[in-house]
LUMLUMDREN-2810 file (N, C-alpha, C; in Angstrom, 1 decimal):
<atoms>
<atom><aa>X</aa><ch>A</ch><at>N</at><xx>6.2</xx><yy>-22.8</yy><zz>-57.4</zz></atom>
<atom><aa>X</aa><ch>A</ch><at>CA</at><xx>5.8</xx><yy>-23.4</yy><zz>-55.9</zz></atom>
<atom><aa>X</aa><ch>A</ch><at>C</at><xx>5.9</xx><yy>-22.2</yy><zz>-54.8</zz></atom>
<atom><aa>X</aa><ch>A</ch><at>N</at><xx>5.2</xx><yy>-21.6</yy><zz>-54.2</zz></atom>
<atom><aa>X</aa><ch>A</ch><at>CA</at><xx>5.5</xx><yy>-20.7</yy><zz>-52.9</zz></atom>
<atom><aa>X</aa><ch>A</ch><at>C</at><xx>6.2</xx><yy>-21.0</yy><zz>-52.1</zz></atom>
<atom><aa>X</aa><ch>A</ch><at>N</at><xx>7.0</xx><yy>-20.6</yy><zz>-51.2</zz></atom>
<atom><aa>X</aa><ch>A</ch><at>CA</at><xx>7.5</xx><yy>-20.7</yy><zz>-49.7</zz></atom>
<atom><aa>X</aa><ch>A</ch><at>C</at><xx>6.4</xx><yy>-20.6</yy><zz>-48.5</zz></atom>
<atom><aa>X</aa><ch>A</ch><at>N</at><xx>5.9</xx><yy>-21.4</yy><zz>-47.6</zz></atom>
<atom><aa>X</aa><ch>A</ch><at>CA</at><xx>5.2</xx><yy>-21.7</yy><zz>-46.7</zz></atom>
<atom><aa>X</aa><ch>A</ch><at>C</at><xx>5.5</xx><yy>-20.1</yy><zz>-45.9</zz></atom>
<atom><aa>X</aa><ch>A</ch><at>N</at><xx>4.3</xx><yy>-19.6</yy><zz>-45.6</zz></atom>
<atom><aa>X</aa><ch>A</ch><at>CA</at><xx>4.2</xx><yy>-18.8</yy><zz>-44.7</zz></atom>
<atom><aa>X</aa><ch>A</ch><at>C</at><xx>4.3</xx><yy>-19.0</yy><zz>-43.2</zz></atom>
<atom><aa>X</aa><ch>A</ch><at>N</at><xx>4.6</xx><yy>-18.2</yy><zz>-42.4</zz></atom>
<atom><aa>X</aa><ch>A</ch><at>CA</at><xx>5.2</xx><yy>-18.3</yy><zz>-40.9</zz></atom>
<atom><aa>X</aa><ch>A</ch><at>C</at><xx>4.4</xx><yy>-17.3</yy><zz>-40.1</zz></atom>
<atom><aa>X</aa><ch>A</ch><at>N</at><xx>3.5</xx><yy>-17.3</yy><zz>-39.3</zz></atom>
<atom><aa>X</aa><ch>A</ch><at>CA</at><xx>3.2</xx><yy>-16.5</yy><zz>-38.4</zz></atom>
<atom><aa>X</aa><ch>A</ch><at>C</at><xx>3.4</xx><yy>-16.8</yy><zz>-37.0</zz></atom>
<atom><aa>X</aa><ch>A</ch><at>N</at><xx>4.1</xx><yy>-15.8</yy><zz>-36.3</zz></atom>
<atom><aa>X</aa><ch>A</ch><at>CA</at><xx>4.4</xx><yy>-16.4</yy><zz>-35.0</zz></atom>
<atom><aa>X</aa><ch>A</ch><at>C</at><xx>3.4</xx><yy>-15.7</yy><zz>-34.0</zz></atom>
<atom><aa>X</aa><ch>A</ch><at>N</at><xx>2.4</xx><yy>-14.7</yy><zz>-34.2</zz></atom>
<atom><aa>X</aa><ch>A</ch><at>CA</at><xx>1.3</xx><yy>-14.5</yy><zz>-33.2</zz></atom>
<atom><aa>X</aa><ch>A</ch><at>C</at><xx>0.8</xx><yy>-15.4</yy><zz>-32.8</zz></atom>
<atom><aa>X</aa><ch>A</ch><at>N</at><xx>0.6</xx><yy>-16.2</yy><zz>-31.8</zz></atom>
<atom><aa>X</aa><ch>A</ch><at>CA</at><xx>-0.3</xx><yy>-17.3</yy><zz>-31.2</zz></atom>
<atom><aa>X</aa><ch>A</ch><at>C</at><xx>-0.6</xx><yy>-17.0</yy><zz>-29.8</zz></atom>
<atom><aa>X</aa><ch>A</ch><at>N</at><xx>-1.5</xx><yy>-17.6</yy><zz>-29.6</zz></atom>
<atom><aa>X</aa><ch>A</ch><at>CA</at><xx>-2.3</xx><yy>-17.8</yy><zz>-28.2</zz></atom>
<atom><aa>X</aa><ch>A</ch><at>C</at><xx>-1.7</xx><yy>-19.1</yy><zz>-27.8</zz></atom>
<atom><aa>X</aa><ch>A</ch><at>N</at><xx>-1.2</xx><yy>-19.1</yy><zz>-26.5</zz></atom>
<atom><aa>X</aa><ch>A</ch><at>CA</at><xx>-0.9</xx><yy>-20.0</yy><zz>-25.6</zz></atom>
<atom><aa>X</aa><ch>A</ch><at>C</at><xx>-1.9</xx><yy>-20.1</yy><zz>-24.4</zz></atom>
<atom><aa>X</aa><ch>A</ch><at>N</at><xx>-2.0</xx><yy>-21.6</yy><zz>-24.2</zz></atom>
<atom><aa>X</aa><ch>A</ch><at>CA</at><xx>-2.7</xx><yy>-21.9</yy><zz>-23.0</zz></atom>
<atom><aa>X</aa><ch>A</ch><at>C</at><xx>-2.4</xx><yy>-21.1</yy><zz>-21.6</zz></atom>
<atom><aa>X</aa><ch>A</ch><at>N</at><xx>-3.5</xx><yy>-20.6</yy><zz>-20.8</zz></atom>
<atom><aa>X</aa><ch>A</ch><at>CA</at><xx>-3.0</xx><yy>-19.4</yy><zz>-19.6</zz></atom>
<atom><aa>X</aa><ch>A</ch><at>C</at><xx>-2.1</xx><yy>-20.2</yy><zz>-18.6</zz></atom>
<atom><aa>X</aa><ch>A</ch><at>N</at><xx>-1.9</xx><yy>-21.3</yy><zz>-18.5</zz></atom>
<atom><aa>X</aa><ch>A</ch><at>CA</at><xx>-1.3</xx><yy>-22.3</yy><zz>-17.7</zz></atom>
<atom><aa>X</aa><ch>A</ch><at>C</at><xx>0.3</xx><yy>-22.1</yy><zz>-17.7</zz></atom>
<atom><aa>X</aa><ch>A</ch><at>N</at><xx>0.6</xx><yy>-22.2</yy><zz>-19.3</zz></atom>
<atom><aa>X</aa><ch>A</ch><at>CA</at><xx>1.9</xx><yy>-21.8</yy><zz>-19.8</zz></atom>
<atom><aa>X</aa><ch>A</ch><at>C</at><xx>2.2</xx><yy>-20.8</yy><zz>-20.0</zz></atom>
<atom><aa>X</aa><ch>A</ch><at>N</at><xx>1.2</xx><yy>-19.5</yy><zz>-20.0</zz></atom>
<atom><aa>X</aa><ch>A</ch><at>CA</at><xx>1.5</xx><yy>-18.2</yy><zz>-19.8</zz></atom>
<atom><aa>X</aa><ch>A</ch><at>C</at><xx>1.8</xx><yy>-17.8</yy><zz>-18.7</zz></atom>
<atom><aa>X</aa><ch>A</ch><at>N</at><xx>1.0</xx><yy>-18.2</yy><zz>-17.3</zz></atom>
<atom><aa>X</aa><ch>A</ch><at>CA</at><xx>1.5</xx><yy>-18.0</yy><zz>-16.1</zz></atom>
<atom><aa>X</aa><ch>A</ch><at>C</at><xx>2.8</xx><yy>-18.6</yy><zz>-15.8</zz></atom>
<atom><aa>X</aa><ch>A</ch><at>N</at><xx>2.9</xx><yy>-19.6</yy><zz>-16.2</zz></atom>
<atom><aa>X</aa><ch>A</ch><at>CA</at><xx>4.4</xx><yy>-20.3</yy><zz>-16.1</zz></atom>
<atom><aa>X</aa><ch>A</ch><at>C</at><xx>5.6</xx><yy>-19.5</yy><zz>-16.4</zz></atom>
<atom><aa>X</aa><ch>A</ch><at>N</at><xx>5.4</xx><yy>-19.2</yy><zz>-17.8</zz></atom>
<atom><aa>X</aa><ch>A</ch><at>CA</at><xx>6.5</xx><yy>-18.2</yy><zz>-18.3</zz></atom>
<atom><aa>X</aa><ch>A</ch><at>C</at><xx>6.7</xx><yy>-16.9</yy><zz>-17.9</zz></atom>
<atom><aa>X</aa><ch>A</ch><at>N</at><xx>5.3</xx><yy>-16.1</yy><zz>-17.5</zz></atom>
<atom><aa>X</aa><ch>A</ch><at>CA</at><xx>5.5</xx><yy>-15.1</yy><zz>-16.7</zz></atom>
<atom><aa>X</aa><ch>A</ch><at>C</at><xx>6.5</xx><yy>-15.1</yy><zz>-15.3</zz></atom>
<atom><aa>X</aa><ch>A</ch><at>N</at><xx>5.9</xx><yy>-16.2</yy><zz>-14.8</zz></atom>
<atom><aa>X</aa><ch>A</ch><at>CA</at><xx>6.8</xx><yy>-16.4</yy><zz>-13.4</zz></atom>
<atom><aa>X</aa><ch>A</ch><at>C</at><xx>8.6</xx><yy>-16.7</yy><zz>-13.7</zz></atom>
<atom><aa>X</aa><ch>A</ch><at>N</at><xx>8.5</xx><yy>-17.4</yy><zz>-14.9</zz></atom>
<atom><aa>X</aa><ch>A</ch><at>CA</at><xx>10.1</xx><yy>-17.7</yy><zz>-15.0</zz></atom>
<atom><aa>X</aa><ch>A</ch><at>C</at><xx>11.0</xx><yy>-16.6</yy><zz>-15.3</zz></atom>
<atom><aa>X</aa><ch>A</ch><at>N</at><xx>10.2</xx><yy>-15.5</yy><zz>-16.3</zz></atom>
<atom><aa>X</aa><ch>A</ch><at>CA</at><xx>10.5</xx><yy>-14.4</yy><zz>-16.5</zz></atom>
<atom><aa>X</aa><ch>A</ch><at>C</at><xx>11.0</xx><yy>-13.4</yy><zz>-15.4</zz></atom>
<atom><aa>X</aa><ch>A</ch><at>N</at><xx>10.1</xx><yy>-13.7</yy><zz>-14.5</zz></atom>
<atom><aa>X</aa><ch>A</ch><at>CA</at><xx>10.0</xx><yy>-12.3</yy><zz>-13.2</zz></atom>
<atom><aa>X</aa><ch>A</ch><at>C</at><xx>11.5</xx><yy>-13.0</yy><zz>-12.5</zz></atom>
<atom><aa>X</aa><ch>A</ch><at>N</at><xx>11.6</xx><yy>-14.4</yy><zz>-12.4</zz></atom>
<atom><aa>X</aa><ch>A</ch><at>CA</at><xx>12.7</xx><yy>-15.1</yy><zz>-11.7</zz></atom>
<atom><aa>X</aa><ch>A</ch><at>C</at><xx>14.0</xx><yy>-14.9</yy><zz>-12.5</zz></atom>
<atom><aa>X</aa><ch>A</ch><at>N</at><xx>13.8</xx><yy>-14.8</yy><zz>-13.7</zz></atom>
<atom><aa>X</aa><ch>A</ch><at>CA</at><xx>15.1</xx><yy>-14.7</yy><zz>-14.6</zz></atom>
<atom><aa>X</aa><ch>A</ch><at>C</at><xx>15.5</xx><yy>-13.4</yy><zz>-15.4</zz></atom>
<atom><aa>X</aa><ch>A</ch><at>N</at><xx>15.6</xx><yy>-12.2</yy><zz>-14.9</zz></atom>
<atom><aa>X</aa><ch>A</ch><at>CA</at><xx>15.4</xx><yy>-10.8</yy><zz>-15.6</zz></atom>
<atom><aa>X</aa><ch>A</ch><at>C</at><xx>16.4</xx><yy>-10.8</yy><zz>-17.0</zz></atom>
<atom><aa>X</aa><ch>A</ch><at>N</at><xx>17.3</xx><yy>-11.6</yy><zz>-16.9</zz></atom>
<atom><aa>X</aa><ch>A</ch><at>CA</at><xx>18.5</xx><yy>-11.7</yy><zz>-18.0</zz></atom>
<atom><aa>X</aa><ch>A</ch><at>C</at><xx>17.7</xx><yy>-12.6</yy><zz>-19.3</zz></atom>
<atom><aa>X</aa><ch>A</ch><at>N</at><xx>16.6</xx><yy>-12.9</yy><zz>-19.3</zz></atom>
<atom><aa>X</aa><ch>A</ch><at>CA</at><xx>15.5</xx><yy>-13.8</yy><zz>-20.2</zz></atom>
<atom><aa>X</aa><ch>A</ch><at>C</at><xx>14.6</xx><yy>-12.8</yy><zz>-20.5</zz></atom>
<atom><aa>X</aa><ch>A</ch><at>N</at><xx>14.1</xx><yy>-12.9</yy><zz>-21.8</zz></atom>
<atom><aa>X</aa><ch>A</ch><at>CA</at><xx>12.6</xx><yy>-12.1</yy><zz>-22.2</zz></atom>
<atom><aa>X</aa><ch>A</ch><at>C</at><xx>12.1</xx><yy>-13.1</yy><zz>-22.9</zz></atom>
<atom><aa>X</aa><ch>A</ch><at>N</at><xx>10.5</xx><yy>-12.8</yy><zz>-23.5</zz></atom>
<atom><aa>X</aa><ch>A</ch><at>CA</at><xx>10.0</xx><yy>-13.5</yy><zz>-24.2</zz></atom>
<atom><aa>X</aa><ch>A</ch><at>C</at><xx>10.7</xx><yy>-14.0</yy><zz>-25.5</zz></atom>
<atom><aa>X</aa><ch>A</ch><at>N</at><xx>11.1</xx><yy>-13.0</yy><zz>-26.2</zz></atom>
<atom><aa>X</aa><ch>A</ch><at>CA</at><xx>11.6</xx><yy>-13.6</yy><zz>-27.5</zz></atom>
<atom><aa>X</aa><ch>A</ch><at>C</at><xx>12.9</xx><yy>-14.5</yy><zz>-27.4</zz></atom>
<atom><aa>X</aa><ch>A</ch><at>N</at><xx>13.5</xx><yy>-14.2</yy><zz>-26.1</zz></atom>
<atom><aa>X</aa><ch>A</ch><at>CA</at><xx>14.9</xx><yy>-15.4</yy><zz>-26.4</zz></atom>
<atom><aa>X</aa><ch>A</ch><at>C</at><xx>14.3</xx><yy>-16.9</yy><zz>-25.7</zz></atom>
<atom><aa>X</aa><ch>A</ch><at>N</at><xx>13.0</xx><yy>-16.9</yy><zz>-25.0</zz></atom>
<atom><aa>X</aa><ch>A</ch><at>CA</at><xx>12.5</xx><yy>-18.5</yy><zz>-24.5</zz></atom>
<atom><aa>X</aa><ch>A</ch><at>C</at><xx>11.9</xx><yy>-18.5</yy><zz>-25.7</zz></atom>
<atom><aa>X</aa><ch>A</ch><at>N</at><xx>11.1</xx><yy>-17.9</yy><zz>-26.6</zz></atom>
<atom><aa>X</aa><ch>A</ch><at>CA</at><xx>10.7</xx><yy>-18.5</yy><zz>-27.8</zz></atom>
<atom><aa>X</aa><ch>A</ch><at>C</at><xx>11.4</xx><yy>-19.0</yy><zz>-28.9</zz></atom>
<atom><aa>X</aa><ch>A</ch><at>N</at><xx>12.7</xx><yy>-18.2</yy><zz>-28.9</zz></atom>
<atom><aa>X</aa><ch>A</ch><at>CA</at><xx>13.3</xx><yy>-18.4</yy><zz>-30.0</zz></atom>
<atom><aa>X</aa><ch>A</ch><at>C</at><xx>14.6</xx><yy>-20.0</yy><zz>-29.7</zz></atom>
<atom><aa>X</aa><ch>A</ch><at>N</at><xx>14.5</xx><yy>-20.1</yy><zz>-28.4</zz></atom>
<atom><aa>X</aa><ch>A</ch><at>CA</at><xx>15.1</xx><yy>-21.3</yy><zz>-27.9</zz></atom>
<atom><aa>X</aa><ch>A</ch><at>C</at><xx>14.2</xx><yy>-22.4</yy><zz>-27.8</zz></atom>
<atom><aa>X</aa><ch>A</ch><at>N</at><xx>13.0</xx><yy>-22.1</yy><zz>-27.1</zz></atom>
<atom><aa>X</aa><ch>A</ch><at>CA</at><xx>11.9</xx><yy>-23.2</yy><zz>-27.3</zz></atom>
<atom><aa>X</aa><ch>A</ch><at>C</at><xx>11.9</xx><yy>-24.0</yy><zz>-28.9</zz></atom>
<atom><aa>X</aa><ch>A</ch><at>N</at><xx>11.7</xx><yy>-23.0</yy><zz>-29.7</zz></atom>
<atom><aa>X</aa><ch>A</ch><at>CA</at><xx>11.5</xx><yy>-23.3</yy><zz>-31.2</zz></atom>
<atom><aa>X</aa><ch>A</ch><at>C</at><xx>12.7</xx><yy>-24.0</yy><zz>-31.7</zz></atom>
<atom><aa>X</aa><ch>A</ch><at>N</at><xx>13.5</xx><yy>-23.4</yy><zz>-31.4</zz></atom>
<atom><aa>X</aa><ch>A</ch><at>CA</at><xx>14.7</xx><yy>-24.0</yy><zz>-32.1</zz></atom>
<atom><aa>X</aa><ch>A</ch><at>C</at><xx>14.9</xx><yy>-25.5</yy><zz>-31.5</zz></atom>
<atom><aa>X</aa><ch>A</ch><at>N</at><xx>14.9</xx><yy>-25.5</yy><zz>-30.3</zz></atom>
<atom><aa>X</aa><ch>A</ch><at>CA</at><xx>15.0</xx><yy>-26.7</yy><zz>-29.5</zz></atom>
<atom><aa>X</aa><ch>A</ch><at>C</at><xx>14.0</xx><yy>-27.9</yy><zz>-30.4</zz></atom>
<atom><aa>X</aa><ch>A</ch><at>N</at><xx>12.7</xx><yy>-27.5</yy><zz>-30.4</zz></atom>
<atom><aa>X</aa><ch>A</ch><at>CA</at><xx>12.2</xx><yy>-28.3</yy><zz>-31.0</zz></atom>
<atom><aa>X</aa><ch>A</ch><at>C</at><xx>12.1</xx><yy>-28.6</yy><zz>-32.3</zz></atom>
<atom><aa>X</aa><ch>A</ch><at>N</at><xx>12.7</xx><yy>-27.9</yy><zz>-33.2</zz></atom>
<atom><aa>X</aa><ch>A</ch><at>CA</at><xx>13.0</xx><yy>-28.2</yy><zz>-34.5</zz></atom>
<atom><aa>X</aa><ch>A</ch><at>C</at><xx>14.3</xx><yy>-29.4</yy><zz>-34.6</zz></atom>
<atom><aa>X</aa><ch>A</ch><at>N</at><xx>15.1</xx><yy>-28.9</yy><zz>-33.5</zz></atom>
<atom><aa>X</aa><ch>A</ch><at>CA</at><xx>16.0</xx><yy>-30.0</yy><zz>-33.4</zz></atom>
<atom><aa>X</aa><ch>A</ch><at>C</at><xx>15.9</xx><yy>-31.6</yy><zz>-33.1</zz></atom>
<atom><aa>X</aa><ch>A</ch><at>N</at><xx>15.2</xx><yy>-31.4</yy><zz>-32.5</zz></atom>
<atom><aa>X</aa><ch>A</ch><at>CA</at><xx>14.7</xx><yy>-32.5</yy><zz>-31.4</zz></atom>
<atom><aa>X</aa><ch>A</ch><at>C</at><xx>13.5</xx><yy>-33.2</yy><zz>-32.4</zz></atom>
<atom><aa>X</aa><ch>A</ch><at>N</at><xx>13.0</xx><yy>-32.8</yy><zz>-33.4</zz></atom>
<atom><aa>X</aa><ch>A</ch><at>CA</at><xx>12.0</xx><yy>-33.1</yy><zz>-34.4</zz></atom>
<atom><aa>X</aa><ch>A</ch><at>C</at><xx>12.8</xx><yy>-33.8</yy><zz>-35.8</zz></atom>
<atom><aa>X</aa><ch>A</ch><at>N</at><xx>14.2</xx><yy>-33.7</yy><zz>-35.5</zz></atom>
<atom><aa>X</aa><ch>A</ch><at>CA</at><xx>15.3</xx><yy>-34.3</yy><zz>-36.5</zz></atom>
<atom><aa>X</aa><ch>A</ch><at>C</at><xx>15.5</xx><yy>-33.4</yy><zz>-38.0</zz></atom>
<atom><aa>X</aa><ch>A</ch><at>N</at><xx>15.3</xx><yy>-31.8</yy><zz>-37.3</zz></atom>
<atom><aa>X</aa><ch>A</ch><at>CA</at><xx>15.6</xx><yy>-31.0</yy><zz>-38.0</zz></atom>
<atom><aa>X</aa><ch>A</ch><at>C</at><xx>17.4</xx><yy>-31.0</yy><zz>-38.2</zz></atom>
<atom><aa>X</aa><ch>A</ch><at>N</at><xx>18.3</xx><yy>-31.0</yy><zz>-39.4</zz></atom>
<atom><aa>X</aa><ch>A</ch><at>CA</at><xx>19.1</xx><yy>-31.4</yy><zz>-39.6</zz></atom>
<atom><aa>X</aa><ch>A</ch><at>C</at><xx>19.8</xx><yy>-30.0</yy><zz>-39.8</zz></atom>
<atom><aa>X</aa><ch>A</ch><at>N</at><xx>19.1</xx><yy>-28.8</yy><zz>-40.2</zz></atom>
<atom><aa>X</aa><ch>A</ch><at>CA</at><xx>20.1</xx><yy>-27.6</yy><zz>-40.4</zz></atom>
<atom><aa>X</aa><ch>A</ch><at>C</at><xx>20.7</xx><yy>-26.8</yy><zz>-39.3</zz></atom>
<atom><aa>X</aa><ch>A</ch><at>N</at><xx>21.9</xx><yy>-27.1</yy><zz>-39.8</zz></atom>
<atom><aa>X</aa><ch>A</ch><at>CA</at><xx>22.9</xx><yy>-26.3</yy><zz>-38.2</zz></atom>
<atom><aa>X</aa><ch>A</ch><at>C</at><xx>22.4</xx><yy>-25.1</yy><zz>-38.1</zz></atom>
<atom><aa>X</aa><ch>A</ch><at>N</at><xx>21.9</xx><yy>-24.3</yy><zz>-38.9</zz></atom>
<atom><aa>X</aa><ch>A</ch><at>CA</at><xx>21.6</xx><yy>-22.9</yy><zz>-38.6</zz></atom>
<atom><aa>X</aa><ch>A</ch><at>C</at><xx>20.7</xx><yy>-22.9</yy><zz>-37.1</zz></atom>
<atom><aa>X</aa><ch>A</ch><at>N</at><xx>19.5</xx><yy>-23.9</yy><zz>-37.1</zz></atom>
<atom><aa>X</aa><ch>A</ch><at>CA</at><xx>18.8</xx><yy>-24.2</yy><zz>-36.3</zz></atom>
<atom><aa>X</aa><ch>A</ch><at>C</at><xx>19.9</xx><yy>-24.4</yy><zz>-34.9</zz></atom>
<atom><aa>X</aa><ch>A</ch><at>N</at><xx>20.6</xx><yy>-25.7</yy><zz>-35.0</zz></atom>
<atom><aa>X</aa><ch>A</ch><at>CA</at><xx>21.4</xx><yy>-25.4</yy><zz>-33.6</zz></atom>
<atom><aa>X</aa><ch>A</ch><at>C</at><xx>22.2</xx><yy>-24.4</yy><zz>-33.2</zz></atom>
<atom><aa>X</aa><ch>A</ch><at>N</at><xx>22.9</xx><yy>-23.7</yy><zz>-34.3</zz></atom>
<atom><aa>X</aa><ch>A</ch><at>CA</at><xx>23.3</xx><yy>-22.6</yy><zz>-33.8</zz></atom>
<atom><aa>X</aa><ch>A</ch><at>C</at><xx>22.5</xx><yy>-21.3</yy><zz>-32.9</zz></atom>
<atom><aa>X</aa><ch>A</ch><at>N</at><xx>21.3</xx><yy>-21.1</yy><zz>-33.6</zz></atom>
<atom><aa>X</aa><ch>A</ch><at>CA</at><xx>20.4</xx><yy>-20.4</yy><zz>-33.3</zz></atom>
<atom><aa>X</aa><ch>A</ch><at>C</at><xx>20.0</xx><yy>-20.7</yy><zz>-31.5</zz></atom>
<atom><aa>X</aa><ch>A</ch><at>N</at><xx>19.9</xx><yy>-22.0</yy><zz>-31.5</zz></atom>
<atom><aa>X</aa><ch>A</ch><at>CA</at><xx>19.4</xx><yy>-22.3</yy><zz>-30.1</zz></atom>
<atom><aa>X</aa><ch>A</ch><at>C</at><xx>20.8</xx><yy>-22.5</yy><zz>-29.2</zz></atom>
<atom><aa>X</aa><ch>A</ch><at>N</at><xx>21.9</xx><yy>-22.4</yy><zz>-29.6</zz></atom>
<atom><aa>X</aa><ch>A</ch><at>CA</at><xx>23.4</xx><yy>-22.5</yy><zz>-28.8</zz></atom>
<atom><aa>X</aa><ch>A</ch><at>C</at><xx>23.2</xx><yy>-20.7</yy><zz>-28.4</zz></atom>
<atom><aa>X</aa><ch>A</ch><at>N</at><xx>23.0</xx><yy>-20.1</yy><zz>-29.5</zz></atom>
<atom><aa>X</aa><ch>A</ch><at>CA</at><xx>23.0</xx><yy>-18.5</yy><zz>-29.5</zz></atom>
<atom><aa>X</aa><ch>A</ch><at>C</at><xx>22.0</xx><yy>-17.9</yy><zz>-28.6</zz></atom>
<atom><aa>X</aa><ch>A</ch><at>N</at><xx>20.9</xx><yy>-18.5</yy><zz>-28.0</zz></atom>
<atom><aa>X</aa><ch>A</ch><at>CA</at><xx>20.2</xx><yy>-18.0</yy><zz>-27.5</zz></atom>
<atom><aa>X</aa><ch>A</ch><at>C</at><xx>20.1</xx><yy>-18.3</yy><zz>-26.0</zz></atom>
<atom><aa>X</aa><ch>A</ch><at>N</at><xx>20.8</xx><yy>-19.8</yy><zz>-25.6</zz></atom>
<atom><aa>X</aa><ch>A</ch><at>CA</at><xx>21.2</xx><yy>-20.1</yy><zz>-24.4</zz></atom>
<atom><aa>X</aa><ch>A</ch><at>C</at><xx>22.3</xx><yy>-19.5</yy><zz>-23.8</zz></atom>
<atom><aa>X</aa><ch>A</ch><at>N</at><xx>23.5</xx><yy>-18.9</yy><zz>-24.6</zz></atom>
<atom><aa>X</aa><ch>A</ch><at>CA</at><xx>24.5</xx><yy>-18.0</yy><zz>-24.4</zz></atom>
<atom><aa>X</aa><ch>A</ch><at>C</at><xx>24.4</xx><yy>-16.6</yy><zz>-24.8</zz></atom>
<atom><aa>X</aa><ch>A</ch><at>N</at><xx>23.2</xx><yy>-16.2</yy><zz>-25.0</zz></atom>
<atom><aa>X</aa><ch>A</ch><at>CA</at><xx>22.8</xx><yy>-14.9</yy><zz>-25.3</zz></atom>
<atom><aa>X</aa><ch>A</ch><at>C</at><xx>24.0</xx><yy>-14.3</yy><zz>-26.2</zz></atom>
<atom><aa>X</aa><ch>A</ch><at>N</at><xx>24.1</xx><yy>-14.8</yy><zz>-27.5</zz></atom>
<atom><aa>X</aa><ch>A</ch><at>CA</at><xx>24.7</xx><yy>-14.4</yy><zz>-28.1</zz></atom>
<atom><aa>X</aa><ch>A</ch><at>C</at><xx>23.9</xx><yy>-14.0</yy><zz>-29.4</zz></atom>
<atom><aa>X</aa><ch>A</ch><at>N</at><xx>24.1</xx><yy>-12.4</yy><zz>-29.8</zz></atom>
<atom><aa>X</aa><ch>A</ch><at>CA</at><xx>23.6</xx><yy>-11.9</yy><zz>-31.2</zz></atom>
<atom><aa>X</aa><ch>A</ch><at>C</at><xx>23.5</xx><yy>-12.3</yy><zz>-32.3</zz></atom>
</atoms>
């Protein structure tokens, strides 16, 4: 059994793109990668993923720990 492939390259709706650009311009301590990491890890947590790694990554992204 092979493991699933994950591709991060994705198009997003223009409205979401514009909102993200606005957010990033007002919050220079955040970047696109940090926002996507926080959003994806939060989605996984809210969807019932019980893997503590997702929780750690979410918290690290919020508090900017590498």
